[in-house]
C-alpha positions in Angstrom: 48.0 37.0 71.1 47.4 40.2 73.0 47.8 41.2 76.7 47.1 44.5 78.2 48.6 46.8 77.1 50.7 45.1 74.3 50.8 42.8 71.4 52.7 39.7 72.6 53.1 37.3 69.7 51.6 35.0 67.1 50.0 31.6 67.5 48.2 28.9 65.4 44.9 27.2 66.0 45.3 23.5 66.1 41.8 22.6 67.2 38.6 24.6 67.7 39.9 26.0 71.0 43.6 25.3 71.2 46.4 27.5 70.1 50.1 26.5 69.9 52.7 29.2 70.4 56.1 29.8 71.9 56.2 29.7 75.7 58.4 32.8 76.0 55.5 34.8 74.4 53.2 34.1 77.3 55.3 33.1 80.3 56.3 36.2 82.4 56.7 34.4 85.7 53.0 35.0 86.6 51.2 32.9 89.3 50.8 29.2 88.3 49.8 25.8 89.5 51.2 22.4 88.7 49.2 19.9 86.7 51.8 17.1 86.5 54.1 17.6 83.5 53.1 21.2 82.9 52.2 24.4 84.6 48.9 26.2 84.2 49.6 30.0 84.2 47.3 32.7 85.3 45.6 33.8 82.0 44.3 37.1 83.4 44.3 39.9 80.7 45.3 37.6 77.9 43.2 37.3 74.8 43.5 36.1 71.2 42.4 37.9 68.1 41.2 35.5 65.4 42.9 36.6 62.3 43.3 35.3 58.8 45.4 36.8 56.0 45.7 40.0 57.9 42.0 40.7 58.5 41.1 41.6 62.1 37.3 41.2 61.8 37.0 37.6 63.1 36.6 38.5 66.7 38.4 38.6 70.0 38.5 35.6 72.4 39.6 35.5 76.0 42.2 32.9 76.9 41.0 30.7 79.8 44.1 28.5 80.2 47.8 28.8 79.4 50.0 25.6 79.7 53.8 25.5 79.6 56.2 22.7 80.3 57.1 22.0 83.9 60.7 22.7 83.2 61.0 26.4 82.9 60.9 27.4 79.2 63.8 29.4 77.9 63.8 31.2 74.5 64.9 28.7 71.9 65.1 25.7 74.2 63.4 22.4 73.4 60.5 23.3 75.7 59.8 26.8 74.3 56.3 25.7 73.5 52.9 26.6 75.0 49.2 25.6 74.5 46.5 28.2 75.1 42.8 27.4 75.4 40.2 29.9 74.1 36.9 30.5 75.9 34.8 30.0 72.8 35.4 27.5 70.0 36.3 28.7 66.5 34.8 27.3 63.3 36.9 26.0 60.5 39.5 23.4 59.8 42.8 23.2 61.5 46.3 21.9 60.9 46.7 19.2 63.5 50.0 18.6 65.4 51.6 15.6 63.8 55.2 14.7 63.2 56.4 15.5 59.7 59.2 13.5 58.0 61.9 16.1 57.3 65.2 15.5 55.6 67.9 16.8 57.9 70.3 17.5 55.0 68.3 20.4 53.4 68.2 23.2 52.6 64.5 23.4 52.3 62.1 26.2 51.1 60.6 27.4 54.4 57.9 29.9 55.1 57.3 31.9 58.3 54.1 33.9 59.0 53.1 36.2 61.9 51.9 39.5 63.1 54.7 42.1 63.8 54.4 44.3 66.9 55.1 47.4 64.7 52.9 46.9 61.6 54.8 49.5 59.6 58.0 47.4 59.8 56.3 44.6 57.9 56.1 46.6 54.6 53.4 44.2 53.6 51.4 46.5 51.3 48.9 47.4 53.9 48.3 43.8 55.0 49.1 43.3 58.7 50.4 39.8 58.3 54.1 39.3 57.5 55.0 36.3 55.4 58.5 35.5 54.5 60.1 32.6 52.7 63.7 31.4 52.2 66.2 28.6 52.6 66.5 26.8 55.9 66.6 23.5 57.7 67.5 21.6 60.9 70.5 22.9 62.8 72.8 19.7 62.8 74.3 20.7 66.1 70.9 21.3 67.8 68.3 18.8 66.3 65.3 20.6 67.9 66.2 23.9 66.2 65.3 25.2 62.8 67.5 27.8 61.2 66.4 29.9 58.2 67.4 33.0 56.2 64.1 34.9 56.5 63.7 38.4 57.9 61.2 38.5 60.7 60.1 41.0 63.3 59.4 41.3 67.0 55.8 40.0 67.6 56.1 37.1 65.1 57.4 34.8 67.8 55.1 31.7 68.1 54.0 31.9 64.5 54.0 28.9 62.3 56.9 27.6 60.2 56.0 25.6 57.1 58.1 23.6 54.7 57.0 23.8 51.1 56.6 20.8 49.0 53.6 19.2 47.2 51.6 20.5 50.2 53.0 22.9 52.8 53.5 21.1 56.1 53.5 22.7 59.6 56.9 21.8 61.0 57.5 24.1 63.9 57.1 27.6 65.5 59.2 30.7 65.1 61.1 31.7 68.3 63.7 34.3 67.5 64.0 37.1 65.0 66.9 39.0 63.6 66.6 41.1 60.5 69.0 40.0 57.8 70.4 37.2 59.9 69.6 33.6 60.5 66.4 33.3 62.4 65.5 30.3 64.5 62.4 28.1 65.1 61.5 25.3 67.4 61.1 22.1 65.3 58.2 19.8 66.2 59.6 16.5 67.5 58.0 13.4 68.9 58.8 14.6 72.4 57.4 18.2 72.3 54.4 17.1 70.2 53.7 14.3 72.7 53.6 16.9 75.4 51.4 19.2 73.4 48.9 16.5 72.5 48.7 15.4 76.1 48.0 18.9 77.3 45.4 19.4 74.6 43.6 16.2 75.7 43.6 17.3 79.3 42.4 20.8 78.6 39.7 19.4 76.3 38.3 17.4 79.3 37.4 20.7 81.0 34.4 21.0 78.8 32.8 24.4 77.9 
């Protein structure tokens, strides 16, 4: 996601128009209106760059709506999640938001992807996407939190977290980076996914 004049963070398409990301990436206290259970933020000057595997030739799309939970999102909190609606639908297939059975004991082989604000920091052989993998799992003291030993960078917040298995599964979004330290993500739960699916349904009713 981009906003004039800066790169803000990373998100994932979960339908042809909807992006899931971290709320702290897009919520700066801008004007908003209540829609019952969530706020719609002023999307002025926000846009999404469609990107895949580091290639930035898939077009730029204006964001028409930004939805965040009614309770003010705080970095790393259970409600640090946002849904963005793009002006123009994308083509392709998408990882839908569904609960994933996840053994709390771990550790698991996790993967985090995203677009760093400072591309040179990624050291990704000229590819602008930064992908890291390492051990991680659920924080037993904070069930909504994923913790993992994966170096990440500023600008990757909101990017997808996957658990590797027979098929990689989309289990959460990255929310906090710290090079060489334990990073954290927001785990998808029945509660936050229920909120997200409700918002997506409501925004879909807006039509084109």
